[in-house]
LONU-414124 format. One record per residue: residue in three letters; x, y, z of N, C-alpha, C, O in turn; residue number from 1. Coordinates in nm, 4 decimals, always signed. Atoms other than C-alpha are relative to their C-alpha. Layout:
    aa        n_x        n_y        n_z       ca_x       ca_y       ca_z        c_x        c_y        c_z        o_x        o_y        o_z     i
   ala          X          Y          Z          X          Y          Z          X          Y          Z          X          Y          Z   NUM
...
END
This chain:
    aa        n_x        n_y        n_z       ca_x       ca_y       ca_z        c_x        c_y        c_z        o_x        o_y        o_z     i
   met    -0.0352    +0.1409    -0.0035    +3.6175    -0.3525    +1.5229    +0.1466    -0.0110    +0.0403    +0.2314    +0.0607    -0.0128     1
   thr    -0.1374    +0.0229    -0.0410    +3.9311    -0.4754    +1.6972    +0.0629    -0.1045    -0.0896    -0.0063    -0.1714    -0.1663     2
   ser    -0.0692    +0.0993    +0.0822    +4.1957    -0.6933    +1.5353    -0.0410    -0.1416    +0.0382    -0.0231    -0.2341    -0.0411     3
   asp    +0.0446    +0.1317    -0.0444    +4.0551    -0.9855    +1.7388    -0.1432    -0.0308    -0.0423    -0.1891    -0.1436    -0.0246     4
   ser    +0.1395    +0.0195    +0.0386    +3.7018    -0.9396    +1.6032    -0.0079    -0.0666    -0.1360    +0.0836    -0.0538    -0.2173     5
   pro    +0.0173    +0.0596    +0.1322    +3.5668    -1.1375    +1.3098    -0.0196    +0.1077    -0.1059    -0.0560    +0.2208    -0.0735     6
   pro    +0.0259    -0.0960    +0.1075    +3.5456    -0.9687    +0.9685    -0.1476    +0.0377    -0.0012    -0.2308    -0.0391    +0.0472     7
   pro    +0.1418    -0.0380    +0.0072    +3.2219    -0.7764    +0.9058    -0.0833    -0.1072    -0.0699    -0.0366    -0.1749    -0.1614     8
   phe    +0.0921    +0.1028    +0.0480    +2.9248    -0.9996    +0.8324    -0.0087    -0.0021    -0.1525    +0.0054    -0.1079    -0.2139     9
   arg    +0.0186    -0.0045    +0.1456    +2.8747    -0.8829    +0.4737    +0.1230    -0.0485    -0.0744    +0.1104    -0.1031    -0.1840    10
   gln    -0.1222    +0.0469    +0.0661    +3.2379    -0.9602    +0.3894    +0.0138    -0.1519    +0.0067    +0.0839    -0.2117    -0.0750    11
   arg    -0.0086    +0.1454    -0.0141    +3.1940    -1.3197    +0.5069    -0.1046    -0.0735    -0.0835    -0.0935    -0.1946    -0.1023    12
   leu    +0.1083    +0.0661    +0.0730    +2.8809    -1.3894    +0.3006    +0.0458    -0.0531    -0.1352    +0.1233    +0.0105    -0.2067    13
   val    -0.0195    +0.0602    +0.1315    +2.8964    -1.6200    +0.0016    -0.1382    -0.0119    -0.0632    -0.2260    -0.0804    -0.0107    14
   trp    +0.1263    +0.0011    +0.0732    +2.6139    -1.5658    -0.2478    +0.0139    -0.1032    -0.1118    +0.0747    -0.0749    -0.2151    15
   asp    -0.0092    +0.1091    +0.0960    +2.5819    -1.8960    -0.4359    -0.1283    -0.0022    -0.0832    -0.2263    -0.0674    -0.0471    16
   glu    +0.1195    -0.0074    +0.0848    +2.3369    -1.8190    -0.7148    -0.0316    -0.1345    -0.0634    -0.1486    -0.1707    -0.0757    17
   glu    +0.0239    +0.1310    +0.0617    +2.3825    -2.1582    -0.8799    -0.0675    -0.0951    +0.0989    -0.1604    -0.1673    +0.0629    18
   gly    +0.0597    +0.0851    -0.1032    +2.3026    -2.3378    -0.5530    -0.1239    +0.0605    +0.0630    -0.1983    -0.0081    +0.1331    19
   gly    +0.1172    -0.0665    -0.0548    +2.0389    -2.0819    -0.4600    +0.0056    +0.0220    +0.1495    -0.0937    +0.0029    +0.2197    20
   glu    -0.0121    -0.0218    -0.1439    +2.1743    -1.9973    -0.1171    +0.1011    +0.1103    +0.0316    +0.1869    +0.1458    -0.0493    21
   ile    -0.0902    -0.1006    -0.0549    +2.3508    -1.7350    +0.0901    +0.0575    -0.0622    +0.1270    -0.0178    -0.1114    +0.2111    22
   arg    -0.0627    +0.0642    -0.1151    +2.6046    -1.8597    +0.3472    +0.1063    +0.0888    +0.0643    +0.1741    +0.1681    -0.0009    23
   asp    -0.1119    -0.0499    -0.0789    +2.8331    -1.7388    +0.6206    +0.0636    -0.1256    +0.0577    +0.0240    -0.1714    +0.1649    24
   gly    -0.0557    +0.1288    -0.0410    +3.0492    -2.0485    +0.6502    -0.1076    -0.1067    -0.0133    -0.1690    -0.1209    -0.1191    25
   ala    +0.0998    +0.1070    +0.0015    +2.8192    -2.3366    +0.7422    -0.1418    +0.0502    +0.0262    -0.2374    -0.0265    +0.0148    26
   ile    +0.1308    -0.0548    -0.0354    +2.5319    -2.1036    +0.8389    -0.0676    +0.0559    -0.1247    -0.0124    +0.1426    -0.1924    27
   arg    +0.0766    -0.0466    +0.1150    +2.2689    -2.0508    +0.5696    -0.0932    +0.1127    +0.0436    -0.1522    +0.1081    +0.1516    28
   tyr    +0.0885    -0.1130    -0.0257    +2.0749    -1.7241    +0.5531    -0.1052    +0.0085    -0.1088    -0.0918    -0.0508    -0.2158    29
   leu    +0.1131    -0.0176    +0.0892    +1.7519    -1.6231    +0.3849    -0.0432    +0.1452    +0.0057    -0.0544    +0.2027    +0.1140    30
   ile    +0.0559    -0.1348    +0.0018    +1.6288    -1.2842    +0.2748    -0.1505    -0.0154    -0.0079    -0.2030    -0.0792    -0.0991    31
   leu    +0.1443    +0.0123    -0.0117    +1.2651    -1.2529    +0.3750    -0.0575    +0.1349    +0.0387    -0.0038    +0.2020    +0.1269    32
   arg    +0.0634    -0.1275    -0.0361    +1.0378    -0.9506    +0.3865    -0.0577    -0.0088    +0.1409    -0.1250    -0.1063    +0.1742    33
   pro    +0.0543    +0.0015    -0.1356    +0.9518    -0.8585    +0.7473    -0.1527    -0.0029    +0.0031    -0.2113    -0.0678    +0.0897    34
   asp    +0.1458    +0.0013    -0.0012    +0.5880    -0.7926    +0.6578    -0.0539    -0.1367    -0.0402    -0.1633    -0.1746    +0.0018    35
   gly    +0.0408    +0.1354    +0.0341    +0.5689    -1.1398    +0.5022    +0.0031    -0.0917    +0.1211    -0.0883    -0.1717    +0.1411    36
   leu    -0.0105    +0.0810    -0.1213    +0.6876    -1.3013    +0.8258    -0.0978    +0.0469    +0.1068    -0.1760    -0.0325    +0.1590    37
   met    +0.0785    -0.0515    -0.1120    +0.5155    -1.0746    +1.0770    -0.1486    +0.0091    -0.0333    -0.2326    +0.0081    +0.0566    38
   gly    +0.1406    +0.0003    +0.0389    +0.1935    -1.0570    +0.8749    -0.0704    -0.1276    +0.0430    -0.1908    -0.1268    +0.0690    39
   met    +0.0574    +0.1259    -0.0484    +0.1403    -1.4200    +0.9739    -0.0509    +0.0171    +0.1431    -0.1607    -0.0275    +0.1765    40
   phe    +0.0391    -0.0160    -0.1402    +0.1308    -1.3221    +1.3411    -0.1180    +0.0953    +0.0152    -0.2058    +0.0732    +0.0985    41
   ser    +0.1114    -0.0950    -0.0116    -0.1004    -1.0260    +1.2874    -0.1315    -0.0621    -0.0462    -0.2385    -0.0123    -0.0110    42
   arg    +0.1204    +0.0677    +0.0475    -0.3463    -1.2629    +1.1161    -0.0482    -0.1105    +0.0938    -0.1578    -0.1637    +0.0763    43
   met    +0.0371    +0.1074    -0.0937    -0.3506    -1.5148    +1.4020    -0.1032    +0.0486    +0.0999    -0.1075    +0.1673    +0.1323    44
   pro    +0.0882    -0.0381    -0.1112    -0.6249    -1.5185    +1.6620    +0.0853    +0.0420    +0.1196    +0.1907    -0.0170    +0.1432    45
   pro    -0.0811    -0.0501    -0.1123    -0.5015    -1.3267    +1.9687    +0.0478    -0.1095    +0.0951    +0.1600    -0.1019    +0.1451    46
   glu    -0.0396    +0.1048    -0.0940    -0.4959    -1.6419    +2.1839    +0.1112    -0.0896    -0.0549    +0.1797    -0.1565    +0.0225    47
   ala    -0.1065    +0.0802    +0.0607    -0.2593    -1.8140    +1.9367    +0.1271    +0.0817    -0.0213    +0.2362    +0.0253    -0.0294    48
   arg    -0.1129    -0.0868    +0.0329    -0.0321    -1.5154    +1.8735    +0.1109    -0.0071    +0.1040    +0.2276    -0.0211    +0.0675    49
   gly    -0.1020    +0.0030    -0.1064    +0.1481    -1.5162    +2.2107    +0.0822    -0.1275    -0.0018    +0.2051    -0.1201    -0.0023    50
   pro    -0.0789    +0.1242    +0.0059    +0.2453    -1.8863    +2.2020    +0.0839    -0.0115    -0.1277    +0.1957    -0.0630    -0.1233    51
   ala    -0.0762    +0.0066    +0.1255    +0.3536    -1.8575    +1.8365    +0.1220    +0.0917    +0.0059    +0.2302    +0.0524    -0.0378    52
   leu    -0.1139    -0.0908    -0.0144    +0.5742    -1.5535    +1.9101    +0.1027    -0.0570    +0.0977    +0.2231    -0.0427    +0.0762    53
   ala    -0.0915    +0.0612    -0.0968    +0.7220    -1.7361    +2.2115    +0.0780    -0.1145    -0.0647    +0.1969    -0.1313    -0.0376    54
   ala    -0.0687    +0.1093    +0.0702    +0.8032    -2.0383    +1.9917    +0.1048    +0.0549    -0.0962    +0.2135    -0.0016    -0.1085    55
   leu    -0.0965    -0.0633    +0.0901    +0.9726    -1.8103    +1.7373    +0.1201    +0.0511    +0.0795    +0.2342    +0.0326    +0.0373    56
   ala    -0.1105    -0.0496    -0.0837    +1.1791    -1.6460    +2.0141    +0.0897    -0.1151    +0.0442    +0.2121    -0.1026    +0.0407    57
   ala    -0.0787    +0.1154    -0.0448    +1.2883    -1.9880    +2.1445    +0.0831    -0.0582    -0.1142    +0.1978    -0.0977    -0.0936    58
   ser    -0.0728    +0.0516    +0.1156    +1.3872    -2.1032    +1.7957    +0.1172    +0.0911    -0.0357    +0.2270    +0.0436    -0.0647    59
   ile    -0.1078    -0.0951    +0.0299    +1.5881    -1.7860    +1.7323    +0.1066    -0.0062    +0.1081    +0.2255    +0.0033    +0.0777    60
   glu    -0.0996    +0.0119    -0.1071    +1.7541    -1.8198    +2.0735    +0.0907    -0.1208    -0.0265    +0.2127    -0.1118    -0.0123    61
   glu    -0.0787    +0.1209    +0.0269    +1.8641    -2.1723    +1.9823    +0.0888    +0.0166    -0.1233    +0.2100    -0.0035    -0.1157    62
   his    -0.0742    -0.0025    +0.1253    +1.9682    -2.1174    +1.6225    +0.0837    +0.1272    -0.0161    +0.1970    +0.1206    -0.0638    63
   gly    -0.0773    -0.1239    +0.0029    +2.0756    -1.7525    +1.6422    +0.1139    -0.0044    +0.1005    +0.2190    +0.0563    +0.0798    64
   gly    -0.1058    +0.0174    -0.0983    +2.2734    -1.8471    +1.9505    +0.1222    -0.0669    -0.0611    +0.2353    -0.0408    -0.0198    65
   gly    -0.1119    +0.0621    +0.0703    +2.4844    -2.0625    +1.7204    +0.0841    +0.1041    -0.0724    +0.2068    +0.0948    -0.0750    66
   ser    -0.0740    -0.1081    +0.0664    +2.5765    -1.7518    +1.5230    +0.0803    +0.0802    +0.1022    +0.1965    +0.1128    +0.0779    67
   ala    -0.0707    -0.0764    -0.1028    +2.6664    -1.5634    +1.8419    +0.1205    -0.0785    +0.0519    +0.2267    -0.0209    +0.0757    68
   arg    -0.1144    +0.0819    -0.0438    +2.8850    -1.8549    +1.9551    +0.1105    +0.0012    -0.1056    +0.2289    +0.0018    -0.0720    69
   lys    -0.0987    -0.0067    +0.1079    +3.0555    -1.8467    +1.6146    +0.0770    +0.1314    +0.0084    +0.1994    +0.1320    -0.0048    70
   tyr    -0.0674    -0.1294    -0.0114    +3.1296    -1.4743    +1.6564    +0.0971    -0.0013    +0.1178    +0.2094    +0.0481    +0.1081    71
   arg    -0.0863    +0.0085    -0.1188    +3.2674    -1.5415    +2.0046    +0.1249    -0.0813    -0.0326    +0.2364    -0.0419    +0.0016    72
   asp    -0.1115    +0.0887    +0.0308    +3.4844    -1.8249    +1.8749    +0.0931    +0.0572    -0.1064    +0.2081    +0.0147    -0.1171    73
   met    -0.0826    -0.0638    +0.1028    +3.6118    -1.6080    +1.5872    +0.0837    +0.1139    +0.0583    +0.1562    +0.1807    -0.0154    74
   gly    -0.0849    -0.1010    -0.0607    +3.7715    -1.3699    +1.8371    -0.0723    +0.1023    +0.0840    -0.0079    +0.1897    +0.1421    75
   ala    +0.0753    -0.0972    -0.0798    +3.4918    -1.1779    +2.0098    -0.0402    -0.0628    +0.1332    -0.1577    -0.0621    +0.1700    76
   ala    +0.0293    +0.0728    -0.1235    +3.5211    -1.3681    +2.3387    -0.0330    +0.0912    +0.1179    -0.1171    +0.0561    +0.2007    77
   ala    +0.0281    -0.0919    -0.1106    +3.5236    -1.0705    +2.5761    -0.1418    +0.0543    -0.0155    -0.1852    +0.0796    -0.1279    78
   pro    +0.1390    -0.0469    +0.0114    +3.1695    -0.9507    +2.6591    -0.0160    +0.1255    -0.0850    -0.1055    +0.1318    -0.1693    79
   glu    +0.0129    -0.1247    +0.0756    +3.2259    -0.6006    +2.5195    +0.0263    -0.0229    -0.1491    -0.0377    +0.0394    -0.2338    80
   ala    -0.0296    +0.0306    +0.1402    +3.3760    -0.7435    +2.1985    -0.1180    -0.0704    -0.0651    -0.1546    -0.0386    -0.1782    81
   leu    +0.1157    +0.0711    +0.0556    +3.0829    -0.9800    +2.1480    -0.1159    +0.0957    -0.0224    -0.1801    +0.0912    -0.1273    82
   leu    +0.1088    -0.0967    +0.0163    +2.8304    -0.7010    +2.2062    +0.0270    +0.0938    -0.1172    -0.0654    +0.1311    -0.1895    83
   ser    -0.0354    -0.0863    +0.1119    +3.0177    -0.4831    +1.9582    -0.0236    -0.0705    -0.1333    -0.0761    -0.0103    -0.2270    84
   val    +0.0218    +0.0760    +0.1235    +3.0107    -0.7565    +1.6925    -0.1493    -0.0175    -0.0264    -0.1941    -0.0025    -0.1400    85
   ile    +0.1450    +0.0173    +0.0174    +2.6399    -0.8224    +1.7516    -0.0632    +0.1317    -0.0438    -0.1445    +0.1341    -0.1362    86
   ala    +0.0557    -0.1315    +0.0364    +2.5580    -0.4503    +1.7370    +0.0398    +0.0391    -0.1419    -0.0372    +0.1057    -0.2111    87
   gly    -0.0433    -0.0301    +0.1353    +2.7594    -0.4213    +1.4154    -0.0627    -0.0903    -0.1050    -0.0795    -0.0500    -0.2201    88
   thr    +0.0587    +0.0962    +0.0940    +2.6037    -0.7291    +1.2556    -0.1495    +0.0219    -0.0178    -0.2014    +0.0036    -0.1279    89
   ala    +0.1464    -0.0151    +0.0066    +2.2381    -0.6536    +1.3362    -0.0454    +0.0877    -0.1166    -0.1341    +0.0461    -0.1912    90
   pro    +0.0475    -0.0808    +0.1124    +2.2015    -0.3659    +1.0882    +0.0371    -0.0604    -0.1364    -0.0333    -0.0383    -0.2349    91
   gln    -0.0376    +0.0653    +0.1258    +2.3861    -0.5673    +0.8202    -0.0996    -0.1096    -0.0373    -0.1143    -0.1443    -0.1545    92
   leu    +0.1046    +0.1004    +0.0224    +2.1136    -0.8312    +0.8615    -0.1377    +0.0649    -0.0186    -0.2352    -0.0041    -0.0481    93
   gly    +0.1285    -0.0679    +0.0098    +1.8395    -0.5676    +0.8502    -0.0815    -0.0069    +0.1282    -0.2028    +0.0138    +0.1255    94
   trp    +0.0691    +0.0157    -0.1288    +1.7546    -0.6192    +1.2205    -0.0052    +0.1296    +0.0800    -0.0254    +0.1246    +0.2013    95
   gly    +0.0070    -0.1281    -0.0699    +1.7597    -0.2472    +1.3078    +0.1333    +0.0385    +0.0610    +0.2346    -0.0284    +0.0404    96
   arg    -0.1196    -0.0528    -0.0670    +2.0111    -0.0453    +1.5123    -0.0019    -0.0449    +0.1463    -0.0900    -0.0049    +0.2224    97
   trp    -0.0068    +0.0557    -0.1353    +2.1111    -0.2274    +1.8324    +0.0967    +0.0812    +0.0840    +0.2102    +0.1058    +0.0431    98
   arg    -0.0848    -0.0706    -0.0963    +2.2470    -0.0336    +2.1317    -0.0150    -0.0692    +0.1354    -0.1224    -0.0701    +0.1955    99
   phe    +0.0009    +0.0695    -0.1284    +2.3410    -0.2295    +2.4408    +0.0327    +0.0975    +0.1118    +0.1141    +0.1884    +0.0952   100
   gly    -0.0348    -0.0744    -0.1196    +2.3436    -0.0780    +2.7870    +0.1221    -0.0637    +0.0635    +0.1712    -0.1657    +0.0152   101
   pro    -0.1167    +0.0585    -0.0671    +2.6318    -0.1411    +3.0253    -0.0344    -0.1364    +0.0594    -0.1483    -0.1615    +0.0987   102
   val    +0.0174    +0.1311    -0.0614    +2.6793    -0.4952    +3.1518    -0.0064    +0.0204    +0.1507    +0.0847    +0.0784    +0.2097   103
   ala    +0.0177    -0.0105    -0.1445    +2.5484    -0.5114    +3.5089    -0.0152    -0.1404    +0.0564    -0.0365    -0.2357    -0.0186   104
   ala    +0.0133    +0.1301    -0.0643    +2.5305    -0.7951    +3.7594    -0.1390    -0.0581    -0.0286    -0.2396    -0.0095    +0.0232   105
   gly    +0.1248    +0.0694    +0.0263    +2.2630    -1.0249    +3.6233    -0.0972    +0.0710    -0.0919    -0.2106    +0.0254    -0.1059   106
   gln    +0.0930    -0.0729    +0.0870    +2.1119    -0.7712    +3.3811    +0.0748    +0.0689    -0.1142    +0.1869    +0.1173    -0.0987   107
   leu    -0.0505    -0.0697    +0.1168    +2.1697    -0.6306    +3.0346    -0.1200    +0.0591    -0.0737    -0.2232    -0.0064    -0.0888   108
   asp    +0.1080    -0.0676    +0.0722    +1.9561    -0.3800    +2.8432    +0.0372    +0.0153    -0.1470    +0.1547    +0.0238    -0.1828   109
   leu    -0.0176    -0.0179    +0.1436    +1.9090    -0.3437    +2.4694    -0.1089    +0.0930    -0.0516    -0.2265    +0.0760    -0.0195   110
   thr    +0.0941    -0.0870    +0.0703    +1.7456    -0.0660    +2.2678    +0.0197    -0.0238    -0.1485    +0.1327    -0.0223    -0.1974   111
   val    -0.0056    +0.0248    +0.1441    +1.6617    -0.1366    +1.9029    -0.0813    +0.1070    -0.0703    -0.2021    +0.1190    -0.0496   112
   gly    +0.0670    -0.0981    +0.0842    +1.5808    +0.1454    +1.6657    -0.0320    -0.0622    -0.1345    +0.0485    -0.1376    -0.1892   113
   asn    +0.0413    +0.0445    +0.1327    +1.3917    +0.0695    +1.3456    -0.0117    -0.1519    -0.0093    +0.0403    -0.2122    -0.1032   114
   ser    +0.0195    +0.1454    +0.0016    +1.2932    -0.2896    +1.4302    -0.0797    -0.0410    -0.1238    -0.1887    +0.0113    -0.1468   115
   pro    +0.0757    +0.0460    +0.1158    +1.1907    -0.4695    +1.1107    -0.1217    -0.0823    +0.0408    -0.2181    -0.0927    -0.0350   116
   phe    +0.1092    +0.0851    -0.0455    +0.9640    -0.6945    +1.3151    -0.1194    +0.0845    +0.0438    -0.2339    +0.0506    +0.0138   117
   ala    +0.1082    -0.0924    -0.0359    +0.7627    -0.4079    +1.4655    -0.0576    +0.0631    -0.1260    -0.1795    +0.0722    -0.1407   118
   ala    +0.0474    -0.0619    +0.1240    +0.7446    -0.2392    +1.1243    -0.0768    -0.1005    -0.0848    -0.1794    -0.0662    -0.1436   119
   gly    +0.0655    +0.1023    +0.0804    +0.6504    -0.5649    +0.9522    -0.1340    -0.0434    +0.0553    -0.2241    -0.0801    -0.0201   120
   his    +0.1263    +0.0386    -0.0640    +0.3765    -0.6428    +1.2031    -0.1037    +0.1093    -0.0123    -0.2205    +0.0823    -0.0401   121
   gly    +0.0939    -0.1109    -0.0054    +0.2211    -0.2994    +1.2167    -0.0526    +0.0161    +0.1411    -0.0054    -0.0507    +0.2331   122
   pro    +0.0508    -0.0283    -0.1343    +0.0191    -0.1658    +1.5104    -0.0427    -0.1263    +0.0743    -0.1054    -0.2157    +0.0175   123
   ala    +0.0297    +0.1169    -0.0827    -0.0175    -0.4140    +1.7964    -0.0329    +0.0447    +0.1412    +0.0036    +0.1544    +0.1835   124
   glu    +0.0344    -0.0277    -0.1390    -0.1537    -0.4275    +2.1482    +0.1089    -0.0440    +0.0967    +0.1129    +0.0015    +0.2110   125
   arg    -0.1089    +0.0490    -0.0848    +0.1526    -0.6089    +2.2842    +0.1277    -0.0047    -0.0825    +0.1208    -0.0047    -0.2054   126
   pro    -0.1269    +0.0076    +0.0735    +0.5235    -0.6252    +2.1924    +0.0048    -0.1222    -0.0923    -0.0489    -0.2282    -0.0600   127
   val    -0.0008    +0.1060    +0.1008    +0.5946    -0.8361    +1.8836    +0.1398    -0.0390    -0.0484    +0.1517    -0.1213    -0.1392   128
   cys    -0.1353    +0.0219    +0.0528    +0.9737    -0.8411    +1.8394    +0.0635    -0.1267    +0.0571    +0.1736    -0.1232    +0.1120   129
   ala    -0.0467    +0.1288    -0.0517    +1.0133    -1.2074    +1.9345    +0.1349    -0.0425    -0.0562    +0.2160    -0.0961    +0.0194   130
   pro    -0.1323    +0.0406    +0.0472    +1.3098    -1.2696    +1.7016    +0.1133    +0.0730    +0.0734    +0.2163    +0.0129    +0.1043   131
   ile    -0.1023    -0.0749    -0.0732    +1.5066    -0.9942    +1.8755    +0.0087    -0.0519    +0.1429    +0.1187    -0.0674    +0.1959   132
   ser    -0.0017    +0.0559    -0.1356    +1.4036    -1.1291    +2.2169    +0.0791    -0.1298    +0.0047    +0.1579    -0.1516    +0.0966   133
   gly    -0.0712    +0.1274    +0.0029    +1.5329    -1.4728    +2.1194    +0.1498    +0.0175    -0.0181    +0.2292    -0.0445    +0.0526   134
   met    -0.1425    -0.0217    +0.0232    +1.8639    -1.3488    +1.9831    +0.0644    +0.0663    +0.1208    +0.1758    +0.0310    +0.1595   135
   phe    -0.0529    -0.0682    -0.1177    +1.9116    -1.1188    +2.2809    +0.0151    -0.0968    +0.1167    +0.1114    -0.0856    +0.1926   136
   ala    -0.0113    +0.0994    -0.1073    +1.8462    -1.4093    +2.5215    +0.1275    -0.0820    -0.0166    +0.1979    -0.1089    +0.0807   137
   ala    -0.1219    +0.0774    +0.0246    +2.1249    -1.6083    +2.3560    +0.1244    +0.0824    +0.0316    +0.2153    +0.0348    +0.0996   138
   val    -0.1165    -0.0870    -0.0204    +2.3696    -1.3168    +2.3592    +0.0155    +0.0357    +0.1478    +0.1256    +0.0293    +0.2024   139
   ala    -0.0067    -0.0384    -0.1413    +2.2818    -1.2052    +2.7123    +0.0470    -0.1166    +0.0864    +0.1230    -0.0967    +0.1812   140
   gly    -0.0458    +0.1165    -0.0750    +2.3305    -1.5585    +2.8421    +0.1507    -0.0172    -0.0080    +0.2158    -0.0516    +0.0907   141
   met    -0.1449    +0.0110    +0.0177    +2.6811    -1.5625    +2.6975    +0.0727    +0.1112    +0.0753    +0.1753    +0.0867    +0.1389   142
   val    -0.0654    -0.1153    -0.0619    +2.7666    -1.2148    +2.8277    -0.0129    -0.0037    +0.1522    +0.0818    +0.0290    +0.2238   143
   leu    +0.0239    -0.0012    -0.1443    +2.6131    -1.2571    +3.1730    +0.0451    -0.1289    +0.0686    +0.0496    -0.1358    +0.1915   144
   gly    -0.0520    +0.1240    -0.0562    +2.7433    -1.6117    +3.2188    -0.1044    -0.0938    +0.0567    -0.0697    -0.1884    +0.1274   145
   ala    +0.1083    +0.0868    -0.0471    +2.4033    -1.7686    +3.2934    -0.1199    +0.0194    -0.0914    -0.1327    +0.1229    -0.1568   146
   ser    +0.1202    -0.0101    +0.0816    +2.0769    -1.8368    +3.1160    -0.0776    +0.1267    +0.0362    -0.0955    +0.1595    +0.1535   147
   ala    +0.0689    -0.1277    -0.0220    +1.8854    -1.5128    +3.0708    -0.1422    -0.0064    -0.0542    -0.1684    -0.0704    -0.1561   148
   thr    +0.1376    -0.0168    +0.0439    +1.5164    -1.4367    +3.0406    -0.0150    +0.1432    -0.0495    +0.0308    +0.2374    +0.0151   149
   val    +0.0136    -0.1317    +0.0620    +1.4235    -1.1466    +2.8145    -0.1445    +0.0456    +0.0036    -0.2369    -0.0324    -0.0195   150
   glu    +0.1313    -0.0644    +0.0072    +1.1301    -0.9087    +2.8405    +0.0107    +0.1199    -0.0934    +0.1000    +0.2033    -0.0786   151
   glu    +0.0077    -0.1190    +0.0846    +1.0422    -0.6619    +2.5670    -0.0880    +0.0989    +0.0749    -0.2091    +0.0796    +0.0857   152
   val    +0.0715    -0.0936    -0.0865    +0.9435    -0.3641    +2.7796    -0.0599    +0.1180    -0.0763    -0.1423    +0.1909    -0.0211   153
   ala    +0.0584    -0.1032    +0.0862    +0.8647    -0.1228    +2.4925    +0.0142    -0.0492    -0.1433    +0.1138    -0.1127    -0.1780   154
   cys    -0.0016    +0.0476    +0.1385    +0.7809    -0.1901    +2.1276    -0.0550    +0.1082    -0.0919    -0.1573    +0.1700    -0.0625   155
   ala    +0.0469    -0.0991    +0.0969    +0.7468    +0.0391    +1.8288    -0.1371    -0.0373    -0.0556    -0.2136    +0.0508    -0.0948   156
   ala    +0.1317    +0.0417    +0.0490    +0.4460    -0.1683    +1.7203    -0.1124    +0.0450    +0.0929    -0.2276    +0.0560    +0.0508   157
   thr    +0.1007    -0.0484    -0.0954    +0.2665    -0.0487    +2.0356    +0.0052    +0.1514    +0.0168    -0.0650    +0.2078    +0.1007   158
   gly    -0.0056    -0.1456    -0.0033    +0.3614    +0.3142    +1.9747    +0.1256    +0.0590    +0.0606    +0.1412    +0.1811    +0.0598   159
   ala    -0.1245    -0.0516    -0.0563    +0.7026    +0.3426    +2.1445    +0.0920    +0.0490    -0.1122    +0.0807    +0.0047    -0.2264   160
   ala    -0.0952    -0.0505    +0.0993    +0.9795    +0.5327    +1.9664    +0.0967    -0.1102    -0.0435    +0.1274    -0.1223    -0.1621   161
   asp    -0.0929    +0.1103    +0.0248    +1.2166    +0.2329    +1.9921    -0.0500    -0.1225    +0.0745    -0.1374    -0.1129    +0.1607   162
   cys    +0.0284    +0.1223    -0.0748    +1.1939    -0.1263    +2.1075    +0.1081    -0.0143    +0.1065    +0.2267    +0.0039    +0.0793   163
   arg    -0.0945    +0.0145    -0.1110    +1.3538    -0.1877    +2.4462    -0.0192    -0.1356    +0.0652    -0.1313    -0.1837    +0.0820   164
   phe    -0.0016    +0.1342    -0.0559    +1.4487    -0.5180    +2.6037    +0.0865    -0.0010    +0.1252    +0.1844    +0.0729    +0.1350   165
   val    -0.0793    +0.0201    -0.1196    +1.5768    -0.6246    +2.9451    +0.0224    -0.1502    +0.0127    -0.0723    -0.2288    +0.0089   166
   ala    -0.0370    +0.1395    -0.0229    +1.7631    -0.9533    +2.9960    +0.0463    -0.0127    +0.1449    +0.1262    +0.0674    +0.1934   167
   arg    -0.0370    +0.0234    -0.1395    +1.7948    -1.0912    +3.3479    +0.0315    -0.1462    +0.0194    -0.0313    -0.2330    -0.0413   168
   thr    -0.0294    +0.1372    -0.0403    +1.9531    -1.4016    +3.4923    -0.0785    -0.0305    +0.1260    -0.1280    +0.0607    +0.1922   169
   gly    +0.0670    +0.0370    -0.1230    +1.7959    -1.5947    +3.7746    -0.1513    -0.0019    -0.0076    -0.2171    -0.0051    +0.0964   170
   gly    +0.1446    +0.0137    +0.0139    +1.4424    -1.6084    +3.6335    -0.0802    +0.1186    +0.0446    -0.1969    +0.1020    +0.0803   171
   thr    +0.0743    -0.1172    -0.0478    +1.3450    -1.2511    +3.7260    -0.0700    +0.0756    -0.1112    -0.1369    +0.1756    -0.0848   172
   gly    +0.0665    -0.0690    +0.1119    +1.2221    -1.1518    +3.3793    -0.1223    -0.0767    -0.0445    -0.1573    -0.1790    +0.0142   173
   ala    +0.1153    +0.0679    +0.0580    +0.9191    -1.2465    +3.1723    +0.0374    -0.0480    -0.1382    +0.1184    +0.0144    -0.2066   174
   ala    -0.0292    +0.0558    +0.1335    +0.9276    -1.4594    +2.8601    -0.0680    +0.0801    -0.1080    -0.0550    +0.0481    -0.2261   175
END
């Protein structure tokens, strides 16, 4: 962490037991078991699962994007600084180990080890890490300077060792 980066996520959290909430400034957080969340998707009919995962990704892109903008505004404005803060915050949130590839023209790659969403879902025929896709879309858009579309190209729920994502600008990816 550089001197311009925000303090680590866990140091910013306020655990208000009387109020029954956990906050990072104005942002409220919730501790939820991954199998409780992802079990909902594994129980859906296959034709409903894809649209539901896409809606979750869009919601995380919108709301998680607010967190990424906060990190940027707290001093992680340079692309490499923002990626470092995101990679450092993800495991503190229980979102696995995030490793970003180099920033390239119109593309950014992400590898996530130990995805809680893949583990919480269990075996699947298609990638299921929609929350990571949504958060990555928000972050990639900020880093690449244009709206990004994310594709999960490998998922631990489908048997891959890690989950891998590709973000592209210009509409060349899949939702």
